[in-house]
C-alpha positions as CSV (number, residue, x, y, z in Angstrom):
1,X,11.6,-30.7,-4.7
2,X,8.1,-29.5,-4.9
3,X,6.3,-26.7,-2.9
4,X,4.0,-28.6,-0.1
5,X,0.2,-28.4,-0.9
6,X,-2.2,-27.9,1.8
7,X,-5.0,-30.3,0.9
8,X,-6.0,-32.4,-1.6
9,X,-4.1,-31.8,-4.8
10,X,-7.0,-32.1,-7.9
11,X,-5.4,-34.6,-10.7
12,X,-7.3,-32.2,-13.1
13,X,-6.1,-28.7,-15.1
14,X,-6.8,-25.7,-13.3
15,X,-7.5,-24.4,-16.7
16,X,-10.6,-26.7,-16.7
17,X,-11.7,-26.1,-13.5
18,X,-11.8,-22.1,-14.0
19,X,-13.7,-22.5,-16.5
20,X,-16.0,-24.9,-15.5
21,X,-17.5,-23.1,-12.8
22,X,-19.4,-20.2,-12.4
23,X,-21.1,-18.2,-9.5
24,X,-24.0,-17.3,-11.9
25,X,-26.5,-19.6,-14.7
26,X,-24.7,-20.3,-17.8
27,X,-27.3,-21.1,-21.1
28,X,-25.4,-22.2,-24.4
29,X,-22.1,-21.7,-22.7
30,X,-22.5,-17.7,-22.5
31,X,-23.6,-16.7,-18.7
32,X,-26.9,-14.6,-17.9
33,X,-25.7,-11.1,-16.6
34,X,-28.2,-9.0,-15.5
35,X,-26.4,-5.8,-13.6
36,X,-29.4,-4.1,-11.8
37,X,-30.8,-8.0,-10.6
38,X,-27.2,-8.3,-8.9
39,X,-27.0,-5.0,-7.2
40,X,-30.4,-5.9,-6.3
41,X,-30.0,-9.5,-5.2
42,X,-26.6,-8.3,-3.7
43,X,-28.9,-6.3,-1.2
44,X,-29.9,-9.1,0.1
45,X,-26.5,-10.9,0.8
46,X,-24.4,-10.9,4.1
47,X,-21.5,-7.9,3.6
48,X,-18.7,-9.3,2.1
49,X,-15.0,-9.2,2.9
50,X,-11.9,-8.4,0.8
51,X,-8.3,-9.7,0.6
52,X,-6.0,-7.7,-1.4
53,X,-2.2,-6.9,-1.1
54,X,-2.4,-3.5,-1.2
55,X,-3.9,-0.8,1.9
56,X,-5.5,1.2,-0.3
57,X,-8.1,-1.6,-0.8
58,X,-10.0,0.3,2.5
59,X,-10.7,2.9,0.5
60,X,-11.8,1.2,-2.7
61,X,-14.2,-1.1,-0.4
62,X,-15.8,2.0,1.4
63,X,-16.5,3.8,-2.0
64,X,-17.6,0.7,-3.3
65,X,-20.3,0.4,-0.3
66,X,-21.5,3.9,-0.7
67,X,-22.1,3.5,-4.8
68,X,-24.2,0.6,-4.2
69,X,-25.4,0.8,-1.0
70,X,-24.1,-2.4,0.3
71,X,-21.8,-3.1,3.3
72,X,-18.4,-4.7,2.6
73,X,-15.0,-4.9,4.2
74,X,-11.3,-4.7,2.7
75,X,-8.7,-6.2,4.5
76,X,-4.9,-5.7,4.0
77,X,-3.4,-9.6,4.0
78,X,0.0,-10.4,2.0
79,X,-0.3,-12.7,-0.9
80,X,1.2,-16.0,1.2
81,X,-1.5,-15.2,3.8
82,X,-4.2,-15.0,1.5
83,X,-3.7,-18.2,0.1
84,X,-3.1,-19.1,3.5
85,X,-6.7,-17.9,5.0
86,X,-8.8,-18.7,2.4
87,X,-7.2,-23.1,2.3
88,X,-8.2,-22.7,6.0
89,X,-12.0,-21.0,6.0
90,X,-12.7,-23.6,3.1
91,X,-11.5,-26.3,4.9
92,X,-13.4,-25.1,7.6
93,X,-16.7,-24.1,5.8
94,X,-16.5,-20.9,7.2
95,X,-15.5,-18.5,4.5
96,X,-14.3,-14.7,5.6
97,X,-12.7,-13.6,2.6
98,X,-15.1,-13.4,-0.3
99,X,-12.8,-11.9,-2.7
100,X,-8.7,-12.4,-3.0
101,X,-7.3,-9.9,-4.9
102,X,-3.8,-10.2,-6.1
103,X,-2.9,-13.4,-4.2
104,X,0.0,-15.6,-4.7
105,X,-0.3,-16.1,-8.4
106,X,1.7,-19.6,-8.6
107,X,-0.8,-20.5,-5.6
108,X,-3.8,-19.7,-7.4
109,X,-3.2,-21.5,-10.8
110,X,-1.8,-24.5,-9.1
111,X,-3.9,-25.0,-6.2
112,X,-6.6,-22.4,-5.6
113,X,-8.3,-23.0,-8.7
114,X,-8.0,-26.7,-9.1
115,X,-9.0,-27.2,-5.7
116,X,-12.2,-25.5,-6.3
117,X,-11.8,-23.5,-3.2
118,X,-11.4,-20.1,-5.5
119,X,-13.4,-19.1,-8.3
120,X,-12.8,-17.2,-11.1
121,X,-15.5,-15.1,-13.1
122,X,-15.4,-12.6,-15.6
123,X,-18.5,-9.5,-16.3
124,X,-20.0,-10.8,-19.1
125,X,-20.8,-6.8,-20.2
126,X,-17.3,-6.1,-19.7
127,X,-15.7,-9.4,-21.3
128,X,-15.0,-7.2,-24.8
129,X,-12.5,-5.2,-23.0
130,X,-11.1,-7.8,-21.2
131,X,-8.0,-9.2,-23.6
132,X,-9.1,-13.0,-23.3
133,X,-5.8,-14.2,-22.2
134,X,-6.6,-12.4,-18.8
135,X,-10.4,-13.6,-18.6
136,X,-9.9,-16.7,-17.0
137,X,-8.2,-16.6,-14.0
138,X,-9.3,-13.0,-14.2
139,X,-6.6,-10.7,-14.2
140,X,-7.9,-7.5,-12.4
141,X,-4.6,-5.9,-12.2
142,X,-0.9,-6.0,-13.3
143,X,2.2,-4.7,-11.2
144,X,4.8,-3.7,-13.1
145,X,8.2,-4.8,-11.7
146,X,10.8,-2.6,-13.1
147,X,14.6,-2.2,-13.0
148,X,15.6,0.7,-11.6
149,X,18.4,3.6,-10.8
150,X,18.9,6.6,-9.0
151,X,18.3,9.9,-11.3
152,X,20.5,11.7,-8.9
153,X,23.4,9.9,-9.0
154,X,23.0,9.2,-12.8
155,X,22.3,11.0,-15.5
156,X,21.1,7.7,-17.6
157,X,20.5,4.0,-16.4
158,X,24.3,2.7,-15.3
159,X,23.1,-0.7,-16.5
160,X,22.0,-2.2,-20.1
161,X,22.4,-5.7,-19.5
162,X,21.0,-8.3,-16.7
163,X,24.4,-10.1,-17.5
164,X,26.1,-6.8,-16.1
165,X,24.6,-7.5,-13.0
166,X,26.8,-10.4,-12.0
167,X,30.0,-8.2,-12.7
168,X,32.2,-7.6,-9.6
169,X,31.4,-3.6,-10.3
170,X,27.8,-5.1,-8.8
171,X,28.8,-7.3,-6.3
172,X,26.6,-6.4,-3.4
173,X,24.6,-3.4,-4.8
174,X,21.4,-4.4,-6.1
175,X,18.7,-4.9,-4.0
176,X,15.6,-6.9,-4.7
177,X,12.7,-8.5,-2.4
178,X,13.6,-11.1,-0.7
179,X,12.6,-14.1,-2.8
180,X,11.6,-16.7,0.7
181,X,9.2,-14.2,1.3
182,X,8.1,-12.7,-1.9
183,X,8.4,-16.0,-3.8
184,X,6.7,-14.2,-6.9
185,X,10.6,-13.8,-7.6
186,X,11.8,-17.6,-7.4
187,X,8.2,-17.8,-9.6
188,X,9.7,-14.9,-12.4
189,X,13.0,-17.3,-12.4
190,X,11.4,-20.1,-13.5
191,X,8.6,-18.2,-16.1
192,X,11.9,-16.8,-17.6
193,X,13.3,-20.4,-17.9
194,X,10.3,-21.3,-19.6
195,X,9.3,-18.6,-21.8
196,X,12.4,-16.1,-22.0
197,X,15.7,-18.5,-21.8
198,X,16.9,-18.1,-25.1
199,X,16.7,-14.2,-24.7
200,X,18.6,-14.7,-21.5
201,X,21.6,-16.5,-23.5
202,X,21.3,-14.0,-26.3
203,X,21.7,-11.0,-23.7
204,X,24.7,-12.7,-22.8
205,X,26.5,-13.1,-26.3
206,X,25.4,-9.7,-27.1
207,X,27.2,-8.6,-23.7
208,X,30.1,-10.4,-23.8
209,X,31.1,-11.2,-27.5
210,X,30.8,-15.2,-27.5
211,X,27.8,-17.7,-26.6
212,X,27.2,-18.7,-23.1
213,X,28.4,-21.6,-22.2
214,X,25.6,-23.6,-20.3
215,X,26.8,-26.8,-19.1
216,X,23.9,-28.7,-19.6
217,X,21.8,-25.9,-17.6
218,X,18.9,-23.1,-18.6
219,X,20.7,-19.6,-19.2
220,X,18.2,-18.3,-16.8
221,X,19.7,-20.6,-14.2
222,X,23.3,-19.6,-15.0
223,X,22.6,-16.2,-14.6
224,X,20.6,-16.3,-11.6
225,X,23.2,-18.4,-10.1
226,X,25.9,-15.6,-11.0
227,X,23.5,-13.1,-10.0
228,X,23.0,-14.8,-6.6
229,X,26.8,-14.8,-6.1
230,X,27.6,-11.1,-6.7
231,X,25.5,-11.0,-2.9
232,X,22.4,-8.9,-3.5
233,X,20.4,-7.2,-0.7
234,X,16.9,-8.8,-0.2
235,X,15.1,-6.7,1.8
236,X,11.4,-5.7,2.0
237,X,9.5,-3.2,-0.5
238,X,10.7,0.3,1.2
239,X,14.0,-0.5,2.2
240,X,14.9,-1.6,-1.7
241,X,13.1,1.7,-2.9
242,X,15.1,3.5,-0.1
243,X,18.1,2.0,-1.2
244,X,18.0,2.9,-5.0
245,X,16.4,6.4,-4.7
246,X,17.1,8.0,-1.6
247,X,18.8,11.5,-2.4
248,X,22.2,12.5,-1.4
249,X,23.5,9.0,-1.5
250,X,27.3,9.0,-3.6
251,X,26.8,5.0,-3.9
252,X,23.0,4.4,-4.1
253,X,21.9,0.7,-4.9
254,X,20.7,-0.6,-8.1
255,X,17.3,-2.2,-7.7
256,X,14.2,-3.8,-9.1
257,X,10.9,-2.9,-7.5
258,X,7.2,-2.1,-8.1
259,X,6.4,0.9,-10.0
260,X,4.3,1.5,-7.2
261,X,7.1,2.6,-4.9
262,X,8.0,5.5,-7.8
263,X,4.9,7.6,-5.8
264,X,7.6,8.3,-2.8
265,X,9.0,10.3,-5.9
266,X,6.9,12.9,-4.7
267,X,5.8,12.1,-1.1
268,X,9.2,11.2,-0.1
269,X,11.5,12.8,-2.7
270,X,13.1,9.7,-3.7
271,X,15.2,9.7,-7.6
272,X,13.8,6.5,-8.5
273,X,13.8,5.9,-12.2
274,X,13.2,3.4,-15.0
275,X,16.4,1.4,-16.3
276,X,14.3,1.9,-20.1
277,X,16.2,-0.7,-22.9
278,X,17.6,-2.9,-20.5
279,X,18.2,-6.7,-22.3
280,X,16.6,-9.0,-22.2
281,X,13.3,-7.2,-20.2
282,X,13.1,-3.8,-18.2
283,X,11.0,-5.6,-16.0
284,X,8.1,-7.8,-15.8
285,X,4.3,-7.3,-15.5
286,X,2.8,-10.1,-11.9
287,X,-0.8,-10.1,-12.6
288,X,-3.2,-9.8,-9.7
289,X,-6.3,-12.1,-10.0
290,X,-9.5,-11.2,-9.1
291,X,-10.6,-14.5,-7.1
292,X,-14.2,-15.6,-5.4
293,X,-14.1,-18.1,-2.4
294,X,-16.1,-20.8,-3.7
295,X,-18.1,-21.0,-0.8
296,X,-19.0,-17.5,0.0
297,X,-22.5,-16.6,1.0
298,X,-22.8,-13.7,-0.8
299,X,-21.8,-14.7,-4.8
300,X,-23.6,-11.7,-6.1
301,X,-22.2,-9.3,-4.0
302,X,-18.8,-10.5,-4.7
303,X,-19.6,-10.9,-8.5
304,X,-20.2,-6.5,-8.1
305,X,-17.2,-6.2,-6.3
306,X,-14.8,-8.0,-9.0
307,X,-17.0,-5.7,-11.6
308,X,-16.5,-2.6,-9.8
309,X,-12.5,-3.6,-9.4
310,X,-12.8,-3.6,-13.4
311,X,-14.0,-0.3,-14.3
312,X,-12.4,2.9,-14.6
313,X,-13.4,4.5,-11.1
314,X,-13.0,0.8,-9.2
315,X,-9.1,0.6,-9.6
316,X,-8.2,4.0,-10.0
317,X,-6.3,3.7,-7.0
318,X,-3.9,1.2,-8.3
319,X,-3.6,3.0,-11.8
320,X,-2.2,6.1,-10.0
321,X,0.6,3.5,-8.8
322,X,1.4,2.3,-12.0
323,X,-0.5,-0.5,-11.9
324,X,-1.7,-2.2,-15.2
325,X,-6.1,-2.5,-15.2
326,X,-6.9,-5.7,-17.1
327,X,-9.5,-3.8,-18.9
328,X,-7.5,-2.5,-22.2
329,X,-9.7,0.7,-22.1
330,X,-8.6,2.2,-18.8
331,X,-5.5,3.6,-19.2
332,X,-2.7,4.7,-16.3
333,X,-3.3,8.4,-15.6
334,X,-1.0,11.4,-16.9
335,X,0.9,12.2,-13.5
336,X,1.2,8.4,-12.6
337,X,4.9,8.7,-10.7
338,X,7.1,6.4,-12.8
339,X,6.1,6.8,-16.6
340,X,5.8,3.1,-17.2
341,X,2.9,3.1,-19.5
342,X,6.3,4.3,-22.1
343,X,8.2,1.2,-21.5
344,X,5.1,-1.9,-21.6
345,X,6.8,-3.7,-24.7
346,X,9.6,-3.6,-22.9
347,X,8.3,-5.8,-19.9
348,X,8.2,-9.7,-19.7
349,X,4.5,-10.6,-19.1
350,X,4.0,-13.3,-16.6
351,X,2.3,-16.4,-18.3
352,X,-0.7,-17.6,-16.3
353,X,-1.0,-20.7,-18.1
354,X,2.7,-22.4,-16.9
355,X,2.3,-20.9,-13.4
356,X,1.0,-24.0,-11.9
357,X,4.9,-24.9,-13.1
358,X,6.0,-22.6,-11.2
359,X,4.5,-23.6,-7.8
360,X,6.2,-27.0,-8.7
361,X,9.7,-25.6,-9.5
362,X,9.7,-22.8,-6.8
363,X,11.3,-24.5,-4.4
364,X,13.8,-25.5,-6.6
365,X,14.7,-21.8,-7.8
366,X,15.0,-20.9,-3.7
367,X,17.3,-23.8,-3.3
368,X,19.6,-22.8,-6.3
369,X,19.5,-19.3,-4.8
370,X,20.6,-20.2,-1.5
371,X,23.4,-22.6,-2.5
372,X,25.3,-20.0,-4.8
373,X,24.1,-16.7,-2.5
374,X,27.0,-15.1,-1.7
375,X,27.2,-11.6,0.8
């Protein structure tokens, strides 16, 4: 079963479209870019609105506005709603959201870019600081989702292998985002199957001393079925963090959650800790694209804001939450609460090149989960 897509699905590659669309002139394959000229042009354009999954976008947009003398608005909008709004606005020819930050990755690659609803633009003057795989579509920031345990209850992580999460000891004792509300987890399953399936099979053999009999399916599907049958708690991000990290629990949940929730170790006294060294991965990095509405009436202001997000100043409100800038010269702050910078090589990286397949297979993974889920 494939995911229904709004609008007409283009038959061309998302990457061909993303590479060919630009909001500025191109000469000999290289975009001419003048920052000062872009600023002056932006001042002559209507105010922009930025959609983002984080409430911090309001403060970020305000700082941007003050820095450049522009008018801009920031709105917290979840991933799926960003997609819906931008499609409807495009169809109506009435753009409200000029910039989308961290929308649904699979929908972006599988629909928004190939159908010309949104475009990707990488600041030419910063391109050298952005790894090539992160330039098109432009990855502004990546959100680490990590296996997490309660550091008050356990001296060290009680789990070393994802297959342990399918065992009776952890039945009903693992918390994660609801993959029907946050389909990025269904997309993660597809990413594992496409890129790390052999690692999942090796993890099974390491845990049980014998090869996994997949009965013709992927090792990932076998794990997902067994994991679902063990009845994880499906909840929103706050509930997941509380279930794993609330102090004073006799039997806290194990969890997978964004490092952004680790700030609550400081603000709420939670006891969240990264389960480092877990096989075959400690978690994953979920990319957040910075996309521009194709029909924006303020292309220069939109580009200027995207560029601002690729600077240390612009992305600082998110790096403090452990989110990784697409600009490799920008490090996490020393006081970031999770300590994820020490474990980045243990995280599975989403491959945006196969995100279109994630969209096509999303309902298949959700159906597999639904069929096998047991409380």
